[in-house]
C-alpha positions as CSV (number, residue, x, y, z in Angstrom):
1,M,21.2,-60.7,-44.9
2,L,20.4,-57.1,-43.7
3,A,23.5,-55.5,-42.5
4,V,23.4,-53.3,-39.3
5,L,25.4,-50.8,-38.0
6,A,25.0,-49.0,-34.4
7,G,22.0,-50.5,-34.5
8,V,20.6,-49.1,-37.6
9,T,19.4,-51.1,-41.0
10,T,21.5,-49.5,-43.7
11,S,19.3,-51.3,-46.5
12,C,16.0,-49.8,-47.3
13,T,14.5,-53.0,-46.6
14,D,12.4,-54.5,-43.2
15,V,13.6,-57.4,-41.4
16,N,12.3,-59.9,-43.9
17,D,14.4,-58.0,-46.8
18,N,11.3,-56.8,-48.2
19,P,11.2,-53.5,-49.6
20,V,9.9,-50.5,-47.7
21,G,7.1,-48.7,-48.7
22,N,4.5,-49.2,-51.2
23,P,6.1,-52.1,-53.3
24,D,3.0,-51.7,-55.8
25,A,3.9,-48.0,-56.5
26,P,3.6,-47.1,-60.0
27,N,7.4,-46.3,-60.1
28,A,9.0,-48.7,-57.9
29,A,11.2,-50.4,-60.5
30,A,12.3,-46.9,-62.0
31,D,14.7,-44.3,-60.7
32,A,13.6,-40.7,-59.7
33,P,14.0,-37.9,-61.8
34,A,16.6,-35.7,-61.8
35,F,15.8,-32.3,-59.7
36,D,14.2,-29.8,-61.9
37,E,15.3,-26.5,-60.7
38,N,12.9,-24.9,-63.4
39,N,10.0,-26.3,-61.6
40,V,10.2,-25.8,-58.2
41,V,6.6,-25.6,-56.4
42,L,8.4,-25.0,-52.7
43,A,11.4,-23.3,-51.3
44,F,11.7,-22.7,-47.4
45,V,14.3,-21.8,-45.1
46,G,15.2,-24.3,-42.5
47,M,16.7,-22.9,-39.3
48,S,17.3,-24.0,-35.8
49,D,18.6,-23.2,-32.2
50,I,17.8,-19.4,-33.1
51,H,17.8,-18.4,-29.5
52,I,16.6,-15.1,-29.9
53,M,17.8,-12.8,-27.0
54,E,16.2,-9.7,-25.8
55,D,19.8,-8.6,-24.2
56,P,22.7,-10.8,-24.8
57,K,24.2,-10.8,-21.5
58,T,20.8,-10.7,-19.3
59,S,19.8,-13.6,-21.7
60,M,22.9,-15.6,-20.8
61,D,22.5,-14.8,-17.0
62,G,19.2,-16.4,-17.6
63,I,20.5,-19.6,-18.6
64,R,23.2,-19.3,-15.5
65,A,20.2,-19.3,-13.5
66,Q,18.3,-22.0,-15.1
67,I,21.5,-24.5,-14.2
68,L,21.8,-23.2,-11.0
69,A,18.0,-23.7,-10.2
70,Q,18.3,-27.1,-11.3
71,G,21.3,-28.1,-8.7
72,L,23.7,-28.0,-11.5
73,T,26.8,-26.4,-12.3
74,P,27.5,-24.9,-15.7
75,E,30.4,-27.6,-16.1
76,D,28.1,-30.5,-15.6
77,L,26.4,-29.8,-18.9
78,G,29.6,-31.1,-20.6
79,V,30.1,-28.0,-22.7
80,D,33.0,-25.1,-21.7
81,M,29.6,-23.4,-20.1
82,Q,31.8,-20.6,-18.5
83,K,33.5,-19.8,-22.3
84,L,29.7,-19.9,-23.6
85,L,28.3,-17.9,-20.9
86,S,30.7,-15.2,-21.3
87,T,30.6,-14.6,-25.1
88,S,29.1,-12.0,-26.7
89,F,26.5,-13.5,-29.1
90,K,24.9,-11.7,-32.2
91,N,22.0,-14.4,-32.7
92,N,19.5,-11.6,-33.6
93,E,21.6,-9.7,-36.2
94,S,22.0,-13.6,-37.9
95,F,18.5,-14.2,-37.8
96,Q,17.9,-11.3,-39.6
97,N,20.4,-11.5,-42.0
98,A,19.5,-15.1,-43.3
99,F,16.4,-14.2,-44.7
100,P,17.9,-11.6,-47.5
101,F,21.2,-14.1,-48.1
102,L,18.9,-17.1,-48.7
103,A,16.0,-15.4,-50.7
104,A,18.9,-14.3,-53.1
105,K,19.6,-18.4,-53.8
106,S,15.9,-19.0,-54.7
107,P,14.6,-18.0,-57.8
108,R,11.0,-18.0,-56.2
109,G,11.7,-16.3,-53.7
110,L,10.9,-17.8,-49.9
111,D,7.3,-20.0,-49.3
112,A,7.8,-20.6,-45.6
113,L,10.1,-20.8,-42.5
114,A,10.6,-24.2,-40.8
115,I,12.4,-24.5,-37.3
116,P,12.5,-27.6,-35.2
117,G,13.0,-25.9,-31.8
118,D,14.9,-23.7,-29.8
119,L,13.2,-20.1,-31.4
120,T,14.5,-18.4,-28.0
121,N,16.8,-18.6,-25.2
122,N,14.8,-18.5,-22.5
123,G,11.2,-18.7,-23.5
124,L,10.6,-15.0,-22.1
125,Q,7.9,-13.1,-23.7
126,A,10.2,-10.3,-24.4
127,E,12.3,-12.6,-26.7
128,I,9.2,-14.2,-28.3
129,D,8.2,-10.2,-29.2
130,T,11.7,-9.5,-30.4
131,L,11.6,-12.4,-32.8
132,V,8.0,-11.7,-34.2
133,K,9.6,-8.1,-34.4
134,Y,12.4,-9.1,-36.7
135,F,10.3,-11.9,-38.4
136,T,7.5,-9.2,-39.5
137,A,10.1,-6.6,-40.8
138,E,11.7,-9.2,-43.1
139,P,9.6,-8.5,-46.5
140,T,11.0,-11.6,-47.7
141,I,9.6,-13.9,-45.4
142,K,7.1,-11.8,-43.0
143,D,3.4,-12.8,-44.6
144,K,4.6,-16.5,-44.9
145,P,3.6,-19.7,-43.0
146,F,6.0,-19.7,-39.7
147,I,6.1,-23.4,-38.6
148,F,8.0,-24.7,-35.7
149,A,8.4,-27.0,-33.0
150,S,9.3,-26.1,-29.9
151,G,12.8,-26.7,-28.2
152,N,13.9,-27.0,-24.5
153,H,15.0,-23.7,-24.4
154,D,11.6,-22.1,-25.4
155,L,10.2,-23.9,-22.0
156,F,12.1,-22.4,-19.8
157,N,9.7,-19.9,-18.5
158,E,6.2,-21.2,-19.2
159,N,4.7,-20.9,-15.9
160,E,1.2,-20.7,-16.5
161,S,1.3,-19.6,-20.0
162,K,2.6,-22.0,-22.8
163,F,5.5,-20.9,-25.2
164,T,3.2,-22.1,-28.3
165,Q,0.3,-20.4,-27.4
166,R,2.2,-16.9,-26.6
167,M,3.9,-17.6,-30.0
168,K,0.4,-17.8,-31.6
169,A,-0.9,-14.6,-29.5
170,S,2.5,-12.7,-30.8
171,L,2.7,-13.8,-34.4
172,P,0.5,-12.6,-37.6
173,A,-2.3,-14.5,-38.6
174,T,-0.6,-15.3,-41.7
175,A,1.9,-17.5,-39.9
176,Y,-0.9,-20.1,-39.2
177,A,-3.0,-19.6,-42.3
178,A,-1.6,-22.8,-43.5
179,D,-2.4,-25.0,-40.8
180,I,-5.1,-27.7,-41.9
181,K,-6.6,-28.0,-38.4
182,P,-6.5,-26.6,-35.0
183,F,-3.6,-27.2,-32.8
184,G,-3.1,-31.0,-32.1
185,A,-1.7,-32.9,-28.9
186,N,0.6,-30.9,-27.0
187,D,-0.1,-28.2,-29.5
188,S,1.3,-30.1,-32.2
189,R,0.5,-28.6,-35.8
190,H,0.0,-29.7,-39.5
191,T,0.4,-27.7,-42.2
192,V,0.2,-27.5,-45.8
193,V,2.3,-25.1,-48.0
194,N,2.0,-25.5,-51.9
195,G,1.0,-29.1,-51.6
196,I,3.6,-30.2,-49.4
197,H,2.6,-31.4,-46.0
198,F,4.5,-30.5,-42.8
199,I,3.9,-32.0,-39.6
200,Q,5.4,-30.2,-36.2
201,I,5.3,-32.2,-32.8
202,N,6.3,-30.4,-29.7
203,V,8.4,-32.5,-27.1
204,D,6.4,-33.4,-23.9
205,N,9.5,-33.7,-21.5
206,Y,13.2,-33.3,-21.8
207,E,14.1,-36.0,-19.0
208,W,14.0,-39.6,-19.4
209,S,12.3,-40.3,-16.4
210,K,9.2,-38.1,-17.2
211,G,9.0,-39.6,-20.6
212,V,9.9,-37.7,-23.8
213,Y,6.9,-37.8,-26.0
214,L,3.7,-38.9,-24.4
215,A,1.2,-41.1,-25.6
216,P,-1.5,-38.3,-27.1
217,T,1.3,-37.0,-29.2
218,L,2.4,-40.2,-30.7
219,Q,-1.3,-41.4,-31.5
220,W,-1.4,-37.9,-33.1
221,L,1.7,-38.3,-35.2
222,E,0.8,-41.5,-36.5
223,A,-2.6,-40.3,-37.6
224,E,-1.2,-36.9,-39.1
225,M,1.4,-39.3,-41.2
226,E,-1.3,-41.6,-42.1
227,E,-3.5,-38.3,-43.6
228,A,-0.7,-36.8,-45.2
229,S,0.6,-39.9,-47.1
230,K,-2.7,-40.7,-48.4
231,A,-3.2,-37.0,-49.7
232,D,0.1,-37.7,-51.7
233,P,2.4,-40.4,-51.5
234,T,4.6,-38.8,-54.2
235,K,5.5,-36.0,-52.4
236,P,8.1,-35.8,-49.1
237,I,6.3,-34.7,-45.7
238,F,8.8,-32.7,-43.7
239,V,8.5,-33.8,-39.8
240,L,9.9,-30.8,-37.6
241,S,11.3,-32.1,-34.1
242,H,13.6,-30.5,-31.8
243,L,14.9,-34.2,-30.9
244,A,16.8,-36.4,-33.7
245,I,16.7,-40.2,-33.5
246,S,19.2,-41.7,-31.5
247,N,22.6,-43.1,-33.4
248,T,21.6,-41.7,-36.5
249,V,22.5,-38.0,-37.8
250,T,25.5,-36.3,-36.2
251,G,25.1,-35.5,-32.2
252,S,22.3,-38.0,-31.8
253,D,24.8,-40.2,-29.8
254,Y,25.9,-37.6,-27.6
255,T,25.4,-37.8,-23.7
256,S,26.0,-35.6,-20.8
257,P,27.7,-37.6,-18.4
258,N,27.2,-35.8,-15.2
259,V,23.1,-35.3,-16.2
260,P,22.2,-38.8,-17.4
261,D,18.3,-37.8,-17.4
262,M,19.2,-34.9,-19.9
263,V,17.8,-36.1,-23.5
264,W,19.4,-35.4,-26.5
265,A,18.0,-37.5,-28.8
266,C,15.2,-40.5,-28.5
267,D,13.9,-43.2,-30.5
268,Y,9.9,-43.0,-29.8
269,I,9.1,-41.7,-33.3
270,K,11.0,-44.0,-35.2
271,P,8.6,-47.0,-35.2
272,I,6.1,-44.3,-36.8
273,L,8.2,-42.7,-39.2
274,D,9.6,-46.1,-40.4
275,K,6.3,-46.6,-42.1
276,Y,6.7,-44.1,-44.4
277,P,9.4,-43.7,-46.7
278,Q,8.4,-40.0,-47.6
279,A,9.0,-38.8,-44.1
280,F,11.4,-36.0,-44.0
281,L,12.6,-35.6,-40.5
282,L,14.2,-32.2,-39.7
283,S,15.5,-31.6,-36.0
284,G,18.2,-29.6,-34.0
285,H,18.9,-29.2,-30.0
286,T,22.6,-30.5,-30.2
287,H,24.1,-27.2,-32.1
288,Y,26.0,-29.6,-34.3
289,S,27.6,-28.4,-37.5
290,M,26.4,-29.2,-40.9
291,N,30.0,-29.7,-42.0
292,N,29.7,-33.3,-42.0
293,E,28.0,-35.7,-44.1
294,R,26.9,-37.7,-41.3
295,D,24.3,-34.7,-41.1
296,I,21.7,-36.5,-43.4
297,M,21.0,-40.2,-42.9
298,Q,18.6,-42.5,-44.7
299,D,17.4,-45.5,-43.7
300,R,13.5,-46.2,-43.8
301,F,13.1,-42.4,-44.4
302,T,15.4,-39.2,-44.5
303,M,16.4,-37.6,-41.3
304,M,18.5,-34.2,-41.1
305,N,20.1,-32.2,-38.5
306,I,19.7,-28.8,-38.8
307,G,23.0,-26.7,-37.6
308,P,22.3,-23.9,-35.3
309,L,22.6,-20.4,-35.9
310,H,23.4,-19.8,-32.3
311,Y,27.2,-21.7,-31.6
312,L,28.6,-24.7,-32.8
313,I,29.7,-27.7,-30.8
314,S,31.8,-31.2,-31.5
315,D,32.2,-34.3,-30.2
316,N,34.0,-34.8,-26.6
317,D,37.8,-36.0,-26.6
318,F,39.7,-33.2,-28.9
319,Y,42.5,-32.1,-27.3
320,N,42.6,-29.0,-29.4
321,L,39.6,-27.9,-28.2
322,G,40.1,-27.2,-24.3
323,N,42.2,-29.8,-23.7
324,G,39.8,-32.4,-24.6
325,A,37.3,-31.2,-22.0
326,A,35.3,-29.2,-24.0
327,Q,33.3,-29.3,-27.4
328,L,33.2,-25.6,-28.4
329,I,34.5,-25.6,-31.8
330,D,37.3,-22.8,-33.2
331,D,35.4,-19.3,-33.9
332,Y,32.1,-21.5,-32.5
333,A,30.2,-18.4,-32.6
334,R,31.1,-16.8,-36.1
335,H,29.4,-19.8,-38.2
336,P,25.4,-19.2,-37.7
337,Q,24.1,-21.9,-39.9
338,A,21.0,-22.0,-42.4
339,V,19.1,-24.3,-45.0
340,L,17.4,-23.9,-48.3
341,F,15.0,-26.6,-49.1
342,E,13.5,-26.5,-52.5
343,V,10.9,-28.9,-53.8
344,D,10.2,-29.7,-57.3
345,K,6.6,-30.7,-59.0
346,N,8.0,-34.4,-58.8
347,G,8.7,-34.4,-55.1
348,T,12.5,-34.3,-55.5
349,T,14.0,-32.1,-52.8
350,R,17.3,-30.1,-53.3
351,V,18.9,-29.0,-50.0
352,R,21.5,-26.2,-49.8
353,C,23.2,-25.7,-46.5
354,Y,25.1,-22.2,-45.8
355,D,27.6,-21.0,-43.4
356,C,25.8,-17.1,-43.3
357,G,28.7,-16.1,-41.3
358,L,31.2,-17.2,-44.0
359,G,28.6,-16.5,-46.7
360,E,29.3,-19.7,-48.6
361,Q,27.5,-22.8,-49.1
362,I,28.3,-26.0,-47.1
363,G,29.7,-28.8,-49.5
364,Q,27.5,-29.9,-52.4
365,S,24.1,-29.5,-52.8
366,L,22.1,-32.8,-51.4
367,I,19.2,-34.7,-53.5
368,V,16.7,-36.4,-51.8
369,N,15.3,-38.3,-54.4
370,A,11.3,-38.3,-54.7
371,P,9.2,-40.8,-52.7
372,G,8.2,-44.2,-54.3
373,Y,11.1,-44.8,-57.0
374,R,13.8,-47.7,-56.4
375,N,16.2,-45.0,-55.3
376,S,14.2,-43.1,-53.3
377,L,16.3,-44.0,-50.2
378,T,19.9,-44.9,-51.6
379,S,21.9,-41.6,-51.8
380,Y,22.7,-41.0,-48.0
381,G,22.6,-44.6,-46.1
382,Y,25.0,-45.7,-43.8
383,D,27.0,-47.6,-46.7
384,R,28.9,-44.4,-46.9
385,S,30.8,-45.4,-44.0
386,L,32.6,-48.3,-45.8
387,K,34.4,-45.3,-48.0
388,P,38.1,-45.6,-47.7
389,G,40.0,-43.7,-44.9
390,P,41.9,-40.3,-45.6
391,T,45.1,-40.2,-47.9
392,F,48.5,-38.2,-47.3
393,P,50.1,-37.0,-50.2
394,A,52.4,-39.4,-51.5
395,S,55.7,-37.9,-50.4
396,D,54.6,-36.2,-47.0
397,S,56.4,-36.6,-43.7
398,I,56.2,-35.0,-40.5
399,K,58.4,-31.9,-39.8
400,V,59.1,-31.7,-36.2
401,T,60.3,-28.5,-34.6
402,M,61.2,-27.4,-31.1
403,A,59.6,-24.5,-29.4
404,D,61.9,-25.4,-26.6
405,K,63.5,-28.3,-25.5
406,K,60.5,-30.1,-24.3
407,K,57.8,-28.6,-26.8
408,P,57.7,-30.5,-30.1
409,I,55.6,-29.1,-33.0
410,L,54.5,-31.5,-35.5
411,T,54.0,-30.1,-39.0
412,F,52.6,-31.9,-42.1
413,Q,50.2,-31.4,-44.9
414,R,47.0,-32.0,-44.6
415,A,45.1,-35.4,-45.8
416,N,42.6,-35.9,-48.5
417,G,39.0,-37.1,-47.3
418,N,39.1,-39.8,-50.2
419,G,35.2,-39.3,-50.5
420,S,34.6,-38.3,-47.1
421,Q,35.9,-35.7,-44.7
422,V,39.1,-35.7,-42.7
423,Y,37.4,-35.3,-39.1
424,Y,40.5,-35.6,-37.0
425,Y,44.6,-36.6,-36.6
426,L,44.9,-39.0,-34.1
427,V,48.7,-38.6,-32.5
428,T,50.7,-41.9,-30.8
429,I,52.9,-41.5,-29.1
430,S,55.3,-44.0,-28.1
431,D,58.7,-45.2,-26.5
432,S,61.6,-45.2,-28.9
433,T,61.1,-48.6,-30.0
434,G,57.6,-48.1,-30.9
435,V,56.3,-50.7,-28.5
436,G,53.5,-49.9,-25.9
437,N,51.7,-46.8,-26.3
438,H,52.6,-43.8,-23.9
439,I,50.0,-41.5,-24.8
440,Y,47.6,-40.5,-27.5
441,R,45.4,-37.6,-28.3
442,K,42.8,-36.6,-31.2
443,Y,43.1,-33.3,-32.7
444,Q,40.1,-32.0,-34.8
445,S,41.0,-30.8,-38.3
446,D,39.5,-27.6,-39.4
447,I,36.6,-29.0,-41.1
448,Y,33.7,-26.8,-39.3
449,S,36.1,-23.6,-40.0
450,V,35.5,-23.7,-43.8
451,A,32.9,-24.4,-46.1
452,Q,34.5,-26.5,-48.1
453,E,37.2,-29.3,-48.0
454,S,39.1,-27.7,-50.6
455,E,39.5,-24.5,-48.2
456,M,40.9,-26.5,-45.3
457,A,44.6,-25.5,-44.4
458,E,47.1,-27.2,-46.3
459,T,49.5,-27.3,-43.5
460,V,48.7,-28.8,-40.2
461,V,50.5,-27.8,-37.3
462,I,49.9,-29.6,-33.9
463,N,51.8,-28.5,-30.8
464,L,52.3,-31.3,-28.5
465,G,54.1,-28.7,-25.9
466,T,51.2,-29.2,-23.2
467,L,51.3,-33.2,-23.1
468,P,53.1,-34.6,-20.1
469,L,56.0,-36.0,-21.5
470,S,59.5,-36.2,-19.9
471,A,62.9,-36.4,-21.5
472,G,63.9,-39.1,-24.0
473,K,63.5,-40.3,-27.3
474,Y,60.0,-40.9,-28.6
475,F,58.4,-42.5,-31.6
476,V,55.1,-40.6,-32.9
477,T,52.4,-41.3,-35.5
478,V,49.7,-39.4,-37.0
479,T,46.7,-41.4,-38.4
480,A,44.1,-39.4,-40.4
481,C,40.1,-40.3,-39.4
482,N,37.3,-39.3,-41.5
483,V,33.6,-38.6,-40.0
484,W,32.7,-42.2,-39.7
485,N,35.8,-42.9,-37.7
486,K,37.6,-45.0,-40.5
487,F,41.2,-44.4,-40.2
488,G,43.4,-44.0,-43.4
489,D,47.3,-43.4,-43.8
490,T,49.5,-42.8,-41.1
491,L,53.0,-40.3,-40.9
492,T,55.8,-41.4,-38.7
493,A,58.5,-39.2,-36.8
494,M,61.4,-39.7,-34.2
495,I,61.2,-37.0,-31.6
496,E,63.6,-36.2,-28.9
497,L,63.0,-34.5,-25.8
498,K,65.8,-33.0,-23.5
499,D,65.7,-31.6,-19.8
500,E,65.7,-28.3,-19.2
């Protein structure tokens, strides 16, 4: 039978358990060859949510105006917008610095730039001019194809002049020289770089009530995917969309409770891409970090959400991030992210994610096997959720100290991810008998502040002083949880709070 998790299949088979793709492919019974770093045919930079600003303060004031013009308040969007709007960002510098940094990691240099949306903060011509100025001044990328899908921020000031049209008028001709035909539906594009196809689709609307992708865009995508697949079924087809597919990669299940019509992900394009195992969808929009193995998923094709160059957010409910009311991670503006994609002559892709703020690679390199092999889509499936939960050191226990009579501080050695990553610690506080939960809180680990698990702080400190606890004795447990929400080991302690 076909296993199902969150409504998505965990096997590379159809509903009748038949292999997806072409069963007559000559390599269907063999494993894909290892990545050949000596024969790379394409190296390109992947970025998302760049949010180039002409002037950061003016630009963020423009975002506030956009929110208010829609009859909303910043708080309606779920993120701690007041904190976000008061931050001094350095997006422009991050964009400029990323190219020489990534070019130095690629022996062949850079062949293209791919951005799945939010190139600008407000879609202003002045921001486009600033973006183009930086792009054309950077020798590692200035004469290469500039491949992008427009994002919701890019559409803020379209008025009578579309963002995609203004970009084409502003960028040098070399940015579009690899396009194999004129713009398609909603200014979508089909580009071929060194024999590798890129298909970019622009979202028609960012509100459910208006339709996310309209029929012409979907029909165009289907036709271009068929054409690219026939041209070379042995190579990946990179598809750029600002929106991910719902309930797949990190952030794709996010919702804005106070703005239910706001679209963060959708399923419109999934039935089309399901037909093409060589599809490699690159998305953005959510600002979720790539320090999470759920950032890449394989089902009937490969999906990856590219982390932002702008700021990082996380899931709801972490008490150490704004007492659970905000998702801005610690140092959220100090970890601009970008990706170096390399495709070898066999069609195998190596993906290296980078924290450009730290100047380090995030995790290990990801290898997406060439299409058409029996193991082409088996490396990053939903079966990864079956990994065991995190474990604490065998001798570890919680140390409890009191900042004062009613402010306990828990200290313990960090858990080991056990093949995944430690995402958070669930603290449960009951009465002294341990019967009946009194209160519980989730505290995110420092997963997003470091590039590698080995760099996580060895000692975890959780301050319970802000919790509404009265005097008395309490039984406390701390349970480690991985990115798949699988619980692991639990530590226990007793605390006693006294009246002042």
